[in-house]
PyMOL CGO cylinders between C-alpha atoms (Angstrom):
from pymol import cmd
from pymol.cgo import CYLINDER

trace = [
    CYLINDER, 0.00, 0.00, 0.00, 1.44, 3.33, -0.99, 0.3, 1, 1, 1, 1, 1, 1,
    CYLINDER, 1.44, 3.33, -0.99, 0.71, 6.72, 0.51, 0.3, 1, 1, 1, 1, 1, 1,
    CYLINDER, 0.71, 6.72, 0.51, -0.26, 9.06, -2.30, 0.3, 1, 1, 1, 1, 1, 1,
    CYLINDER, -0.26, 9.06, -2.30, -0.22, 12.15, -0.09, 0.3, 1, 1, 1, 1, 1, 1,
    CYLINDER, -0.22, 12.15, -0.09, -3.79, 12.10, 1.15, 0.3, 1, 1, 1, 1, 1, 1,
    CYLINDER, -3.79, 12.10, 1.15, -7.34, 12.72, 0.07, 0.3, 1, 1, 1, 1, 1, 1,
    CYLINDER, -7.34, 12.72, 0.07, -9.58, 15.76, 0.10, 0.3, 1, 1, 1, 1, 1, 1,
    CYLINDER, -9.58, 15.76, 0.10, -12.88, 15.61, 1.96, 0.3, 1, 1, 1, 1, 1, 1,
    CYLINDER, -12.88, 15.61, 1.96, -15.33, 18.50, 1.86, 0.3, 1, 1, 1, 1, 1, 1,
    CYLINDER, -15.33, 18.50, 1.86, -17.66, 19.07, 4.80, 0.3, 1, 1, 1, 1, 1, 1,
    CYLINDER, -17.66, 19.07, 4.80, -19.94, 21.99, 5.30, 0.3, 1, 1, 1, 1, 1, 1,
    CYLINDER, -19.94, 21.99, 5.30, -19.24, 24.04, 8.40, 0.3, 1, 1, 1, 1, 1, 1,
    CYLINDER, -19.24, 24.04, 8.40, -22.07, 22.53, 10.47, 0.3, 1, 1, 1, 1, 1, 1,
    CYLINDER, -22.07, 22.53, 10.47, -20.84, 19.00, 9.72, 0.3, 1, 1, 1, 1, 1, 1,
    CYLINDER, -20.84, 19.00, 9.72, -17.25, 19.92, 10.59, 0.3, 1, 1, 1, 1, 1, 1,
    CYLINDER, -17.25, 19.92, 10.59, -18.29, 21.59, 13.84, 0.3, 1, 1, 1, 1, 1, 1,
    CYLINDER, -18.29, 21.59, 13.84, -20.47, 18.66, 14.95, 0.3, 1, 1, 1, 1, 1, 1,
    CYLINDER, -20.47, 18.66, 14.95, -17.83, 16.08, 14.01, 0.3, 1, 1, 1, 1, 1, 1,
    CYLINDER, -17.83, 16.08, 14.01, -15.13, 18.11, 15.74, 0.3, 1, 1, 1, 1, 1, 1,
    CYLINDER, -15.13, 18.11, 15.74, -17.18, 18.31, 18.93, 0.3, 1, 1, 1, 1, 1, 1,
    CYLINDER, -17.18, 18.31, 18.93, -18.01, 14.60, 18.82, 0.3, 1, 1, 1, 1, 1, 1,
    CYLINDER, -18.01, 14.60, 18.82, -14.43, 13.52, 18.21, 0.3, 1, 1, 1, 1, 1, 1,
    CYLINDER, -14.43, 13.52, 18.21, -13.06, 15.90, 20.85, 0.3, 1, 1, 1, 1, 1, 1,
    CYLINDER, -13.06, 15.90, 20.85, -15.44, 14.42, 23.44, 0.3, 1, 1, 1, 1, 1, 1,
    CYLINDER, -15.44, 14.42, 23.44, -14.73, 10.81, 22.54, 0.3, 1, 1, 1, 1, 1, 1,
    CYLINDER, -14.73, 10.81, 22.54, -11.05, 10.95, 21.55, 0.3, 1, 1, 1, 1, 1, 1,
    CYLINDER, -11.05, 10.95, 21.55, -9.54, 13.74, 23.65, 0.3, 1, 1, 1, 1, 1, 1,
    CYLINDER, -9.54, 13.74, 23.65, -11.70, 13.65, 26.77, 0.3, 1, 1, 1, 1, 1, 1,
    CYLINDER, -11.70, 13.65, 26.77, -12.48, 9.92, 27.00, 0.3, 1, 1, 1, 1, 1, 1,
    CYLINDER, -12.48, 9.92, 27.00, -9.41, 8.46, 25.28, 0.3, 1, 1, 1, 1, 1, 1,
    CYLINDER, -9.41, 8.46, 25.28, -11.67, 6.66, 22.80, 0.3, 1, 1, 1, 1, 1, 1,
    CYLINDER, -11.67, 6.66, 22.80, -13.06, 4.35, 25.50, 0.3, 1, 1, 1, 1, 1, 1,
    CYLINDER, -13.06, 4.35, 25.50, -16.68, 4.57, 24.34, 0.3, 1, 1, 1, 1, 1, 1,
    CYLINDER, -16.68, 4.57, 24.34, -15.65, 4.13, 20.70, 0.3, 1, 1, 1, 1, 1, 1,
    CYLINDER, -15.65, 4.13, 20.70, -13.56, 0.99, 21.27, 0.3, 1, 1, 1, 1, 1, 1,
    CYLINDER, -13.56, 0.99, 21.27, -16.58, -1.37, 21.20, 0.3, 1, 1, 1, 1, 1, 1,
    CYLINDER, -16.58, -1.37, 21.20, -17.67, 0.10, 17.84, 0.3, 1, 1, 1, 1, 1, 1,
    CYLINDER, -17.67, 0.10, 17.84, -14.37, -0.37, 15.98, 0.3, 1, 1, 1, 1, 1, 1,
    CYLINDER, -14.37, -0.37, 15.98, -13.07, -3.56, 14.40, 0.3, 1, 1, 1, 1, 1, 1,
    CYLINDER, -13.07, -3.56, 14.40, -9.41, -2.56, 14.58, 0.3, 1, 1, 1, 1, 1, 1,
    CYLINDER, -9.41, -2.56, 14.58, -7.41, -0.08, 16.65, 0.3, 1, 1, 1, 1, 1, 1,
    CYLINDER, -7.41, -0.08, 16.65, -6.31, 1.53, 13.38, 0.3, 1, 1, 1, 1, 1, 1,
    CYLINDER, -6.31, 1.53, 13.38, -9.84, 2.89, 13.06, 0.3, 1, 1, 1, 1, 1, 1,
    CYLINDER, -9.84, 2.89, 13.06, -9.34, 4.84, 16.29, 0.3, 1, 1, 1, 1, 1, 1,
    CYLINDER, -9.34, 4.84, 16.29, -6.10, 6.25, 14.91, 0.3, 1, 1, 1, 1, 1, 1,
    CYLINDER, -6.10, 6.25, 14.91, -7.93, 7.30, 11.74, 0.3, 1, 1, 1, 1, 1, 1,
    CYLINDER, -7.93, 7.30, 11.74, -10.61, 9.03, 13.83, 0.3, 1, 1, 1, 1, 1, 1,
    CYLINDER, -10.61, 9.03, 13.83, -7.88, 10.70, 15.85, 0.3, 1, 1, 1, 1, 1, 1,
    CYLINDER, -7.88, 10.70, 15.85, -6.31, 11.97, 12.63, 0.3, 1, 1, 1, 1, 1, 1,
    CYLINDER, -6.31, 11.97, 12.63, -9.65, 13.46, 11.56, 0.3, 1, 1, 1, 1, 1, 1,
    CYLINDER, -9.65, 13.46, 11.56, -10.00, 15.00, 15.02, 0.3, 1, 1, 1, 1, 1, 1,
    CYLINDER, -10.00, 15.00, 15.02, -6.57, 16.65, 14.70, 0.3, 1, 1, 1, 1, 1, 1,
    CYLINDER, -6.57, 16.65, 14.70, -7.44, 18.05, 11.25, 0.3, 1, 1, 1, 1, 1, 1,
    CYLINDER, -7.44, 18.05, 11.25, -10.69, 19.51, 12.52, 0.3, 1, 1, 1, 1, 1, 1,
    CYLINDER, -10.69, 19.51, 12.52, -8.96, 21.02, 15.56, 0.3, 1, 1, 1, 1, 1, 1,
    CYLINDER, -8.96, 21.02, 15.56, -6.63, 22.90, 13.22, 0.3, 1, 1, 1, 1, 1, 1,
    CYLINDER, -6.63, 22.90, 13.22, -9.49, 24.19, 11.05, 0.3, 1, 1, 1, 1, 1, 1,
    CYLINDER, -9.49, 24.19, 11.05, -12.17, 25.21, 13.55, 0.3, 1, 1, 1, 1, 1, 1,
    CYLINDER, -12.17, 25.21, 13.55, -12.04, 28.43, 15.53, 0.3, 1, 1, 1, 1, 1, 1,
    CYLINDER, -12.04, 28.43, 15.53, -15.33, 27.88, 17.39, 0.3, 1, 1, 1, 1, 1, 1,
    CYLINDER, -15.33, 27.88, 17.39, -13.93, 25.76, 20.25, 0.3, 1, 1, 1, 1, 1, 1,
    CYLINDER, -13.93, 25.76, 20.25, -12.12, 28.90, 21.44, 0.3, 1, 1, 1, 1, 1, 1,
    CYLINDER, -12.12, 28.90, 21.44, -15.18, 31.13, 21.40, 0.3, 1, 1, 1, 1, 1, 1,
    CYLINDER, -15.18, 31.13, 21.40, -17.32, 31.78, 24.50, 0.3, 1, 1, 1, 1, 1, 1,
    CYLINDER, -17.32, 31.78, 24.50, -20.54, 30.70, 22.75, 0.3, 1, 1, 1, 1, 1, 1,
    CYLINDER, -20.54, 30.70, 22.75, -19.11, 27.40, 21.51, 0.3, 1, 1, 1, 1, 1, 1,
    CYLINDER, -19.11, 27.40, 21.51, -21.88, 25.28, 23.03, 0.3, 1, 1, 1, 1, 1, 1,
    CYLINDER, -21.88, 25.28, 23.03, -24.56, 27.41, 21.40, 0.3, 1, 1, 1, 1, 1, 1,
    CYLINDER, -24.56, 27.41, 21.40, -22.82, 27.14, 18.04, 0.3, 1, 1, 1, 1, 1, 1,
    CYLINDER, -22.82, 27.14, 18.04, -22.66, 23.34, 18.30, 0.3, 1, 1, 1, 1, 1, 1,
    CYLINDER, -22.66, 23.34, 18.30, -26.35, 23.22, 19.28, 0.3, 1, 1, 1, 1, 1, 1,
    CYLINDER, -26.35, 23.22, 19.28, -27.29, 25.34, 16.25, 0.3, 1, 1, 1, 1, 1, 1,
    CYLINDER, -27.29, 25.34, 16.25, -25.16, 23.16, 13.95, 0.3, 1, 1, 1, 1, 1, 1,
    CYLINDER, -25.16, 23.16, 13.95, -26.84, 20.01, 15.31, 0.3, 1, 1, 1, 1, 1, 1,
    CYLINDER, -26.84, 20.01, 15.31, -30.29, 21.50, 14.77, 0.3, 1, 1, 1, 1, 1, 1,
    CYLINDER, -30.29, 21.50, 14.77, -29.35, 22.60, 11.25, 0.3, 1, 1, 1, 1, 1, 1,
    CYLINDER, -29.35, 22.60, 11.25, -28.21, 19.10, 10.30, 0.3, 1, 1, 1, 1, 1, 1,
    CYLINDER, -28.21, 19.10, 10.30, -31.44, 17.55, 11.57, 0.3, 1, 1, 1, 1, 1, 1,
    CYLINDER, -31.44, 17.55, 11.57, -33.52, 20.26, 9.86, 0.3, 1, 1, 1, 1, 1, 1,
    CYLINDER, -33.52, 20.26, 9.86, -31.70, 19.66, 6.60, 0.3, 1, 1, 1, 1, 1, 1,
    CYLINDER, -31.70, 19.66, 6.60, -31.67, 15.86, 6.72, 0.3, 1, 1, 1, 1, 1, 1,
    CYLINDER, -31.67, 15.86, 6.72, -34.56, 14.83, 9.00, 0.3, 1, 1, 1, 1, 1, 1,
    CYLINDER, -34.56, 14.83, 9.00, -34.52, 12.26, 11.74, 0.3, 1, 1, 1, 1, 1, 1,
    CYLINDER, -34.52, 12.26, 11.74, -32.18, 9.29, 11.47, 0.3, 1, 1, 1, 1, 1, 1,
    CYLINDER, -32.18, 9.29, 11.47, -33.98, 6.25, 10.03, 0.3, 1, 1, 1, 1, 1, 1,
    CYLINDER, -33.98, 6.25, 10.03, -34.87, 3.49, 12.48, 0.3, 1, 1, 1, 1, 1, 1,
]
cmd.load_cgo(trace, "trace")
């Protein structure tokens, strides 16, 4: 397997903010403990950690005083746009 230098993934800002918050909670604050049962291989946690690091470099919101409100609005926007998750 060769490393071709990476891939480009485009997320809208709401998606990036929600994913960044989720990954920060589960990777940084809980050391991935709640995610471990969901992964098949520890490499998946490292991949999620890599995504977390990329989002941390791109997002300014975690440093703003209204961060929680911004995440709440982004969550609501995603549900409004996409509807409830199918059962």
